TORPA-922346 format. One record per residue: residue number from 1; residue in one letter; chain; y negated, x negated, z negated of N, C-alpha, C, O in turn. Coordinates in steps of 0.1 Angstrom, whole numbers, plus 5000, padded with zeros to 4 digits. Layout:
BEGIN
NODE pos code unit n.py n.px n.pz ca.py ca.px ca.pz c.py c.px c.pz o.py o.px o.pz
NODE NUM    A    A    Y    X    Z     Y     X     Z    Y    X    Z    Y    X    Z
...
This chain:
BEGIN
NODE pos code unit n.py n.px n.pz ca.py ca.px ca.pz c.py c.px c.pz o.py o.px o.pz
NODE   1    M    A 4686 5480 5267  4679  5467  5268 4676 5461 5255 4678 5449 5252
NODE   2    A    A 4670 5470 5246  4667  5466  5232 4680 5462 5225 4680 5452 5217
NODE   3    S    A 4690 5470 5228  4703  5467  5221 4708 5453 5225 4714 5446 5216
NODE   4    S    A 4707 5449 5238  4712  5436  5242 4704 5425 5236 4710 5415 5232
NODE   5    G    A 4691 5427 5234  4682  5417  5228 4686 5416 5213 4686 5404 5208
NODE   6    Y    A 4689 5427 5207  4693  5426  5193 4706 5419 5191 4707 5411 5182
NODE   7    L    A 4716 5421 5200  4729  5414  5199 4727 5399 5201 4734 5391 5195
NODE   8    A    A 4718 5396 5211  4716  5382  5214 4710 5375 5202 4713 5363 5198
NODE   9    A    A 4700 5381 5195  4693  5375  5184 4703 5374 5172 4703 5364 5165
NODE  10    L    A 4712 5384 5170  4722  5383  5160 4732 5372 5162 4736 5365 5153
NODE  11    F    A 4736 5370 5175  4745  5359  5178 4739 5345 5175 4745 5336 5170
NODE  12    I    A 4726 5344 5179  4719  5331  5176 4718 5329 5161 4720 5317 5157
NODE  13    L    A 4715 5339 5153  4713  5338  5139 4727 5333 5133 4727 5325 5124
NODE  14    L    A 4738 5340 5137  4751  5336  5132 4754 5322 5135 4760 5315 5127
NODE  15    S    A 4751 5317 5147  4754  5304  5152 4746 5294 5143 4752 5283 5139
NODE  16    V    A 4734 5297 5140  4726  5288  5131 4732 5287 5117 4733 5276 5112
NODE  17    I    A 4736 5298 5112  4742  5299  5098 4754 5291 5098 4756 5283 5088
NODE  18    I    A 4763 5292 5108  4776  5285  5108 4773 5270 5109 4780 5262 5103
NODE  19    T    A 4764 5266 5118  4761  5252  5120 4756 5246 5108 4760 5235 5104
NODE  20    Q    A 4747 5252 5101  4741  5247  5088 4752 5246 5078 4751 5237 5069
NODE  21    A    A 4761 5255 5078  4772  5255  5067 4781 5244 5069 4788 5240 5059
NODE  22    R    A 4783 5239 5081  4793  5229  5084 4790 5215 5077 4800 5209 5072
NODE  23    V    A 4778 5211 5076  4774  5198  5071 4778 5197 5056 4785 5188 5052
NODE  24    P    A 4773 5206 5047  4777  5205  5033 4791 5208 5031 4797 5202 5021
NODE  25    L    A 4798 5216 5039  4812  5218  5038 4820 5205 5040 4829 5202 5032
NODE  26    Q    A 4816 5197 5050  4823  5185  5053 4821 5175 5041 4831 5169 5037
NODE  27    K    A 4809 5174 5036  4807  5166  5024 4815 5170 5012 4821 5162 5005
NODE  28    R    A 4816 5183 5010  4824  5188  4999 4839 5185 5001 4845 5182 4991
NODE  29    Q    A 4844 5186 5013  4858  5184  5016 4861 5169 5013 4871 5166 5007
NODE  30    T    A 4852 5160 5017  4855  5146  5015 4855 5142 5001 4863 5135 4996
NODE  31    G    A 4845 5148 4993  4844  5145  4979 4857 5150 4971 4862 5143 4963
NODE  32    N    A 4861 5162 4975  4872  5168  4968 4885 5161 4972 4894 5159 4964
NODE  33    A    A 4886 5156 4984  4898  5148  4988 4898 5135 4980 4909 5131 4976
NODE  34    N    A 4887 5129 4977  4887  5117  4969 4892 5120 4955 4900 5113 4949
NODE  35    D    A 4886 5130 4949  4890  5134  4935 4905 5138 4935 4912 5134 4925
NODE  36    Y    A 4909 5145 4945  4924  5149  4945 4933 5137 4945 4942 5136 4938
NODE  37    I    A 4930 5128 4955  4939  5116  4956 4938 5107 4943 4948 5101 4939
NODE  38    D    A 4926 5106 4937  4924  5099  4925 4934 5104 4914 4940 5097 4906
NODE  39    K    A 4935 5118 4913  4944  5124  4903 4959 5121 4907 4967 5119 4898
NODE  40    V    A 4962 5121 4920  4975  5118  4924 4979 5104 4921 4990 5101 4916
NODE  41    L    A 4970 5095 4923  4972  5081  4920 4973 5078 4905 4981 5070 4900
NODE  42    E    A 4965 5085 4897  4967  5084  4883 4981 5088 4878 4987 5082 4869
NODE  43    N    A 4986 5099 4884  4999  5103  4881 5010 5093 4885 5019 5090 4878
NODE  44    A    A 5007 5087 4897  5017  5077  4902 5017 5064 4893 5028 5059 4890
NODE  45    R    A 5005 5060 4889  5005  5048  4880 5012 5051 4867 5019 5042 4861
NODE  46    K    A 5010 5063 4862  5018  5067  4850 5033 5066 4852 5040 5062 4843
NODE  47    H    A 5037 5071 4864  5051  5070  4867 5056 5056 4867 5067 5053 4863
NODE  48    F    A 5048 5046 4873  5052  5032  4873 5054 5027 4859 5064 5020 4856
NODE  49    R    A 5044 5030 4851  5045  5025  4837 5057 5031 4829 5064 5023 4822
NODE  50    E    A 5058 5044 4830  5069  5050  4822 5083 5047 4827 5092 5048 4819
NODE  51    N    A 5084 5042 4839  5097  5039  4844 5099 5024 4846 5108 5019 4853
NODE  52    N    A 5091 5016 4839  5092  5001  4838 5093 4995 4852 5101 4987 4855
NODE  53    M    A 5084 5000 4861  5084  4995  4875 5073 4985 4877 5070 4981 4889
NODE  54    D    A 5067 4980 4866  5056  4970  4868 5059 4960 4856 5055 4963 4845
NODE  55    P    A 5065 4948 4859  5068  4942  4872 5079 4949 4879 5088 4955 4874
NODE  56    L    A 5078 4948 4893  5088  4954  4902 5097 4943 4906 5093 4932 4911
NODE  57    P    A 5111 4945 4906  5120  4935  4911 5118 4933 4926 5115 4942 4933
NODE  58    L    A 5120 4920 4930  5120  4917  4944 5134 4913 4949 5142 4908 4941
NODE  59    P    A 5138 4916 4961  5151  4913  4966 5154 4898 4968 5144 4890 4969
NODE  60    E    A 5166 4894 4967  5170  4880  4970 5165 4877 4985 5164 4886 4993
NODE  61    A    A 5163 4864 4987  5158  4860  5000 5165 4846 5003 5168 4838 4995
NODE  62    F    A 5166 4844 5016  5172  4832  5022 5165 4828 5034 5163 4837 5043
NODE  63    E    A 5160 4816 5035  5153  4812  5047 5154 4797 5049 5155 4789 5040
NODE  64    G    A 5156 4793 5062  5157  4779  5065 5143 4772 5067 5133 4779 5069
NODE  65    F    A 5143 4759 5067  5130  4752  5070 5134 4739 5077 5145 4734 5076
NODE  66    S    A 5124 4733 5083  5125  4719  5088 5112 4712 5087 5101 4718 5087
NODE  67    K    A 5113 4699 5087  5101  4690  5086 5104 4677 5093 5114 4671 5091
NODE  68    K    A 5094 4674 5102  5096  4662  5110 5089 4650 5103 5077 4651 5100
NODE  69    I    A 5096 4639 5100  5091  4627  5094 5093 4616 5103 5105 4612 5105
NODE  70    L    A 5082 4610 5109  5083  4600  5119 5091 4606 5131 5087 4615 5137
NODE  71    F    A 5103 4600 5134  5111  4604  5145 5123 4612 5141 5132 4615 5149
NODE  72    V    A 5123 4616 5128  5135  4624  5123 5131 4638 5118 5120 4639 5111
NODE  73    T    A 5138 4648 5122  5136  4661  5118 5146 4665 5107 5158 4665 5109
NODE  74    L    A 5141 4668 5095  5149  4672  5084 5150 4687 5083 5140 4694 5084
NODE  75    S    A 5162 4692 5081  5164  4706  5080 5171 4710 5067 5180 4703 5063
NODE  76    G    A 5167 4721 5061  5173  4726  5049 5171 4741 5048 5168 4747 5058
NODE  77    D    A 5174 4746 5036  5172  4760  5034 5168 4763 5020 5170 4755 5011
NODE  78    V    A 5164 4775 5018  5159  4780  5004 5166 4793 5001 5167 4802 5010
NODE  79    K    A 5172 4794 4989  5178  4807  4985 5170 4811 4972 5169 4803 4963
NODE  80    A    A 5165 4823 4972  5157  4828  4960 5163 4840 4954 5168 4849 4961
NODE  81    W    A 5162 4841 4941  5167  4853  4933 5158 4855 4921 5149 4847 4918
NODE  82    D    A 5161 4865 4913  5153  4869  4901 5138 4870 4905 5130 4865 4897
NODE  83    G    A 5135 4876 4916  5121  4878  4920 5115 4890 4913 5121 4900 4910
NODE  84    F    A 5101 4889 4912  5094  4900  4906 5080 4900 4912 5075 4889 4917
NODE  85    V    A 5073 4911 4911  5059  4912  4914 5052 4921 4904 5058 4932 4901
NODE  86    Q    A 5041 4917 4899  5034  4925  4889 5020 4930 4894 5013 4922 4900
NODE  87    G    A 5017 4942 4892  5004  4948  4896 5005 4962 4902 4994 4968 4905
NODE  88    L    A 5017 4967 4903  5018  4980  4910 5011 4991 4902 5006 5000 4909
NODE  89    S    A 5010 4990 4889  5003  5000  4881 4988 4999 4883 4980 5007 4876
NODE  90    R    A 4983 4990 4891  4968  4990  4894 4965 4996 4908 4954 4994 4914
NODE  91    L    A 4975 5004 4913  4973  5010  4926 4961 5019 4926 4960 5028 4917
NODE  92    N    A 4951 5018 4935  4939  5026  4935 4935 5030 4949 4939 5024 4959
NODE  93    R    A 4926 5039 4949  4920  5043  4962 4910 5032 4966 4902 5027 4958
NODE  94    A    A 4909 5029 4979  4900  5020  4985 4892 5026 4996 4895 5026 5007
NODE  95    G    A 4880 5033 4992  4872  5040  5002 4875 5055 5002 4883 5059 4994
NODE  96    D    A 4868 5062 5011  4869  5076  5011 4883 5081 5017 4888 5074 5026
NODE  97    I    A 4887 5092 5012  4899  5099  5018 4894 5110 5027 4888 5119 5023
NODE  98    T    A 4897 5108 5040  4892  5118  5050 4901 5130 5050 4914 5129 5048
NODE  99    L    A 4896 5142 5053  4903  5154  5053 4901 5161 5066 4890 5162 5072
NODE 100    R    A 4913 5165 5072  4913  5172  5085 4921 5185 5084 4932 5184 5079
NODE 101    Y    A 4915 5196 5088  4922  5209  5087 4925 5214 5101 4917 5215 5109
NODE 102    E    A 4938 5215 5103  4943  5219  5117 4955 5228 5117 4965 5225 5111
NODE 103    G    A 4953 5240 5122  4963  5250  5123 4969 5254 5110 4981 5257 5108
NODE 104    G    A 4960 5255 5100  4964  5259  5087 4970 5248 5078 4973 5250 5067
NODE 105    T    A 4971 5236 5084  4977  5224  5077 4966 5214 5073 4957 5212 5082
NODE 106    I    A 4966 5208 5062  4956  5198  5057 4962 5184 5059 4974 5182 5055
NODE 107    F    A 4955 5176 5065  4959  5162  5067 4949 5153 5060 4937 5154 5062
NODE 108    L    A 4954 5144 5051  4945  5135  5044 4949 5121 5048 4961 5118 5051
NODE 109    S    A 4939 5112 5050  4942  5098  5053 4932 5089 5047 4920 5093 5045
NODE 110    G    A 4936 5077 5044  4927  5067  5039 4934 5054 5034 4946 5053 5038
NODE 111    S    A 4928 5046 5027  4933  5033  5023 4934 5032 5008 4926 5037 5001
NODE 112    L    A 4945 5026 5003  4947  5023  4989 4948 5008 4988 4949 5000 4998
NODE 113    G    A 4947 5003 4976  4947  4988  4974 4952 4985 4960 4951 4992 4950
NODE 114    I    A 4957 4973 4959  4961  4966  4946 4956 4952 4947 4958 4945 4956
NODE 115    D    A 4949 4948 4936  4943  4935  4936 4949 4926 4925 4954 4932 4915
NODE 116    K    A 4947 4913 4926  4951  4904  4916 4966 4905 4911 4969 4907 4899
NODE 117    L    A 4975 4905 4921  4989  4906  4918 4995 4892 4914 4989 4881 4919
NODE 118    S    A 5006 4891 4907  5013  4879  4904 5028 4881 4908 5033 4893 4906
NODE 119    A    A 5035 4871 4912  5049  4872  4916 5056 4859 4913 5050 4849 4910
NODE 120    G    A 5069 4860 4914  5077  4847  4912 5091 4849 4916 5096 4860 4918
NODE 121    Y    A 5098 4837 4917  5112  4836  4920 5118 4824 4913 5111 4814 4910
NODE 122    T    A 5131 4825 4910  5139  4813  4908 5146 4810 4921 5150 4819 4928
NODE 123    A    A 5147 4798 4924  5152  4794  4938 5160 4781 4938 5159 4773 4928
NODE 124    R    A 5167 4779 4948  5174  4766  4951 5169 4761 4965 5171 4768 4975
NODE 125    A    A 5164 4749 4965  5159  4743  4977 5170 4732 4981 5172 4723 4973
NODE 126    R    A 5176 4734 4992  5187  4725  4996 5183 4716 5008 5179 4721 5019
NODE 127    L    A 5186 4703 5007  5185  4694  5018 5196 4684 5017 5196 4675 5009
NODE 128    G    A 5207 4686 5025  5219  4678  5024 5226 4680 5011 5229 4692 5008
NODE 129    K    A 5228 4669 5004  5235  4670  4991 5225 4673 4979 5229 4676 4968
NODE 130    L    A 5212 4673 4982  5202  4675  4972 5199 4690 4972 5196 4696 4982
NODE 131    A    A 5199 4696 4960  5197  4711  4959 5191 4714 4945 5198 4721 4937
NODE 132    P    A 5179 4710 4942  5173  4713  4929 5170 4728 4927 5167 4735 4937
NODE 133    T    A 5171 4733 4915  5167  4746  4912 5152 4746 4908 5147 4737 4900
NODE 134    I    A 5144 4755 4914  5130  4754  4913 5125 4768 4907 5131 4778 4908
NODE 135    K    A 5112 4767 4902  5105  4779  4898 5093 4781 4907 5085 4772 4908
NODE 136    V    A 5092 4793 4912  5081  4795  4921 5072 4806 4916 5076 4817 4912
NODE 137    Q    A 5059 4803 4915  5049  4813  4911 5039 4816 4922 5036 4807 4930
NODE 138    A    A 5035 4828 4923  5025  4832  4934 5015 4841 4928 5017 4849 4919
NODE 139    W    A 5003 4840 4934  4992  4849  4930 4986 4854 4943 4982 4847 4952
NODE 140    I    A 4986 4868 4944  4982  4875  4956 4969 4881 4954 4967 4889 4945
NODE 141    A    A 4959 4878 4962  4945  4883  4960 4945 4898 4961 4939 4905 4952
NODE 142    Y    A 4951 4904 4971  4951  4919  4972 4962 4923 4982 4967 4915 4990
NODE 143    I    A 4965 4936 4981  4974  4942  4991 4967 4955 4995 4963 4963 4987
NODE 144    S    A 4966 4958 5008  4960  4970  5014 4970 4979 5019 4979 4975 5026
NODE 145    V    A 4969 4992 5016  4979  5002  5020 4973 5013 5027 4963 5019 5022
NODE 146    S    A 4978 5016 5039  4973  5028  5046 4981 5040 5042 4993 5040 5042
NODE 147    L    A 4975 5051 5040  4981  5064  5035 4978 5076 5043 4966 5078 5047
NODE 148    G    A 4988 5084 5046  4986  5096  5052 4994 5107 5045 5006 5105 5041
NODE 149    V    A 4988 5118 5042  4994  5129  5035 4993 5142 5043 4982 5145 5048
NODE 150    Q    A 5003 5150 5043  5003  5163  5050 5006 5174 5040 5015 5173 5032
NODE 151    I    A 4997 5184 5039  4999  5196  5030 5001 5208 5039 4992 5213 5045
NODE 152    P    A 5013 5214 5039  5016  5225  5048 5009 5238 5044 5004 5239 5032
NODE 153    S    A 5008 5247 5053  5000  5259  5051 5009 5270 5044 5004 5280 5040
NODE 154    D    A 5022 5267 5042  5031  5278  5036 5031 5277 5021 5039 5284 5015
NODE 155    G    A 5023 5268 5015  5023  5267  5001 5032 5257 4995 5033 5255 4983
NODE 156    S    A 5041 5251 5003  5050  5241  4999 5043 5228 4995 5031 5226 5000
NODE 157    P    A 5048 5219 4987  5041  5207  4982 5038 5198 4994 5045 5198 5004
NODE 158    G    A 5027 5191 4992  5023  5180  5002 5033 5169 5001 5041 5167 4992
NODE 159    Y    A 5032 5160 5012  5041  5149  5012 5035 5138 5020 5026 5140 5028
NODE 160    V    A 5040 5125 5017  5035  5114  5025 5041 5114 5039 5053 5113 5040
NODE 161    N    A 5033 5114 5049  5038  5113  5063 5035 5099 5069 5039 5097 5080
NODE 162    H    A 5028 5091 5062  5026  5077  5066 5022 5068 5055 5013 5072 5047
NODE 163    L    A 5029 5057 5054  5025  5047  5043 5029 5033 5049 5041 5031 5052
NODE 164    D    A 5020 5024 5049  5023  5011  5054 5014 5001 5047 5002 5003 5044
NODE 165    I    A 5020 4989 5045  5012  4977  5040 5006 4971 5052 5013 4964 5060
NODE 166    H    A 4993 4973 5054  4986  4968  5066 4979 4955 5064 4974 4949 5074
NODE 167    N    A 4978 4950 5052  4971  4937  5050 4975 4931 5036 4975 4938 5026
NODE 168    I    A 4978 4918 5036  4981  4911  5024 4971 4899 5023 4970 4891 5033
NODE 169    G    A 4964 4898 5012  4953  4888  5011 4959 4874 5008 4971 4872 5010
NODE 170    K    A 4951 4865 5005  4954  4851  5003 4965 4850 4992 4964 4857 4982
NODE 171    I    A 4975 4842 4995  4986  4839  4985 4985 4825 4981 4987 4816 4989
NODE 172    D    A 4984 4822 4968  4984  4808  4963 4998 4807 4956 5003 4815 4949
NODE 173    I    A 5004 4795 4959  5018  4793  4954 5019 4780 4946 5013 4770 4950
NODE 174    K    A 5026 4780 4936  5029  4768  4927 5044 4767 4926 5051 4777 4923
NODE 175    I    A 5050 4755 4928  5064  4752  4927 5066 4741 4917 5060 4731 4918
NODE 176    D    A 5075 4744 4907  5079  4734  4897 5094 4731 4899 5102 4739 4902
NODE 177    G    A 5097 4718 4896  5111  4714  4896 5116 4709 4909 5128 4708 4911
NODE 178    L    A 5107 4706 4919  5112  4702  4932 5117 4688 4933 5124 4684 4943
NODE 179    I    A 5114 4680 4923  5120  4666  4923 5135 4667 4925 5141 4674 4918
NODE 180    P    A 5141 4659 4935  5135  4648  4942 5131 4651 4956 5131 4643 4965
NODE 181    L    A 5126 4663 4959  5122  4668  4972 5107 4670 4973 5103 4679 4981
NODE 182    N    A 5100 4663 4965  5085  4666  4964 5078 4664 4978 5068 4670 4981
NODE 183    Y    A 5084 4655 4986  5078  4653  4999 5079 4665 5009 5073 4665 5019
NODE 184    L    A 5087 4674 5004  5089  4687  5012 5081 4698 5006 5083 4710 5010
NODE 185    L    A 5072 4695 4997  5065  4706  4990 5057 4715 5000 5058 4727 4999
NODE 186    T    A 5050 4709 5010  5043  4718  5019 5052 4727 5027 5049 4738 5029
NODE 187    A    A 5063 4721 5032  5072  4729  5040 5078 4740 5032 5079 4752 5037
NODE 188    I    A 5082 4737 5020  5089  4748  5012 5078 4758 5007 5082 4770 5006
NODE 189    S    A 5066 4754 5005  5055  4763  5002 5053 4773 5013 5051 4785 5011
NODE 190    F    A 5054 4769 5026  5052  4778  5037 5064 4787 5038 5062 4799 5041
NODE 191    V    A 5076 4783 5034  5088  4791  5034 5085 4803 5024 5088 4815 5027
NODE 192    F    A 5080 4800 5012  5078  4810  5002 5066 4819 5006 5065 4831 5002
NODE 193    L    A 5056 4814 5013  5045  4822  5018 5051 4833 5027 5047 4845 5026
NODE 194    N    A 5060 4829 5036  5067  4839  5045 5076 4849 5037 5076 4861 5040
NODE 195    I    A 5083 4844 5027  5092  4852  5019 5084 4863 5012 5087 4875 5012
NODE 196    F    A 5073 4859 5006  5065  4869  4998 5059 4879 5007 5059 4891 5004
NODE 197    K    A 5054 4875 5019  5048  4885  5028 5059 4895 5033 5056 4907 5034
NODE 198    N    A 5071 4890 5035  5081  4899  5040 5087 4908 5029 5088 4920 5032
NODE 199    V    A 5089 4903 5018  5096  4911  5007 5086 4921 5001 5090 4932 4997
NODE 200    L    A 5073 4917 5000  5063  4926  4994 5062 4939 5003 5061 4950 4997
NODE 201    K    A 5062 4938 5016  5062  4950  5024 5074 4959 5022 5072 4971 5021
NODE 202    K    A 5085 4953 5021  5098  4961  5019 5098 4966 5005 5103 4977 5003
NODE 203    A    A 5094 4959 4995  5095  4963  4981 5086 4974 4977 5089 4982 4969
NODE 204    F    A 5074 4974 4982  5063  4983  4978 5064 4997 4984 5061 5007 4977
NODE 205    I    A 5068 4998 4997  5067  5011  5004 5076 5022 4997 5070 5033 4995
NODE 206    P    A 5089 5019 4994  5096  5031  4988 5091 5035 4974 5089 5048 4973
NODE 207    P    A 5088 5027 4964  5083  5032  4952 5070 5039 4952 5067 5049 4946
NODE 208    I    A 5061 5033 4961  5047  5040  4962 5049 5053 4969 5043 5063 4964
NODE 209    T    A 5057 5054 4979  5059  5067  4986 5065 5077 4976 5061 5089 4976
NODE 210    N    A 5076 5073 4969  5083  5082  4960 5073 5087 4949 5073 5099 4945
NODE 211    A    A 5065 5078 4943  5056  5082  4932 5045 5091 4937 5042 5101 4930
NODE 212    I    A 5040 5089 4949  5030  5098  4954 5035 5111 4958 5029 5122 4955
NODE 213    N    A 5047 5112 4963  5054  5124  4966 5056 5132 4953 5054 5144 4953
NODE 214    G    A 5061 5125 4943  5063  5132  4930 5050 5138 4925 5050 5149 4919
NODE 215    A    A 5039 5130 4926  5026  5135  4921 5021 5147 4929 5015 5156 4924
NODE 216    L    A 5023 5146 4942  5019  5158  4951 5026 5171 4947 5021 5181 4949
NODE 217    R    A 5038 5169 4942  5046  5181  4938 5040 5187 4925 5042 5199 4922
NODE 218    Q    A 5033 5179 4917  5028  5184  4904 5013 5187 4904 5009 5195 4896
NODE 219    I    A 5006 5182 4914  4991  5184  4914 4987 5193 4926 4989 5188 4938
NODE 220    D    A 4982 5204 4924  4978  5213  4935 4965 5209 4941 4956 5203 4935
NODE 221    M    A 4964 5211 4954  4952  5209  4961 4941 5218 4956 4945 5230 4954
NODE 222    P    A 4929 5214 4954  4918  5223  4949 4917 5236 4957 4918 5236 4970
NODE 223    F    A 4915 5247 4951  4914  5260  4957 4903 5260 4967 4892 5254 4965
NODE 224    G    A 4905 5265 4979  4895  5266  4989 4899 5257 5001 4893 5258 5012
NODE 225    F    A 4909 5249 5000  4914  5241  5011 4927 5245 5016 4932 5240 5027
NODE 226    L    A 4933 5255 5010  4947  5259  5014 4945 5272 5022 4955 5278 5026
């Protein structure tokens, strides 16, 4: 009987110790995850600078447009080339990186961000026989990136298992050289608004993924989480 009471008391004591240990452990894991990803991103930014990836080239783009004036709908198209976006080397963590440990594997997730980007294109706006060459400048308030990282239990390097551009902030656009199509300025500005939103998503995901994967191969997860 005494033996049963002793075992019950021991079980309760161990339960209390484990429960109390969980709270500071979770805080320590979150903090270390932040520090770890900060080091990974520092390495990634260095990769962008050393490989002349900021500014980053943007792909050529082609898109049609139309504008109704009184009872007439005018249709034309835009072709853009020599595009670029600058700001990739300011990639930073935006908020805490959460850490989840499951079956011996570590999963990290959180948000990254780039603010105050600039971009541009040389383009041709065509309407009938009119086709002026124009210069387009853009300023993007910010870009938000969702990140997921998986670190296997077998000691192999971690890798990006999810990366997506989930939000693009306000884009201001300036167009020079549109004469004699100035009356189409609003329509063509909307065209470039769509072009920048589409190409930025496609342009940023591969280099960010590759740079973070490279950094994960070089920077070990802090001891105690593997």
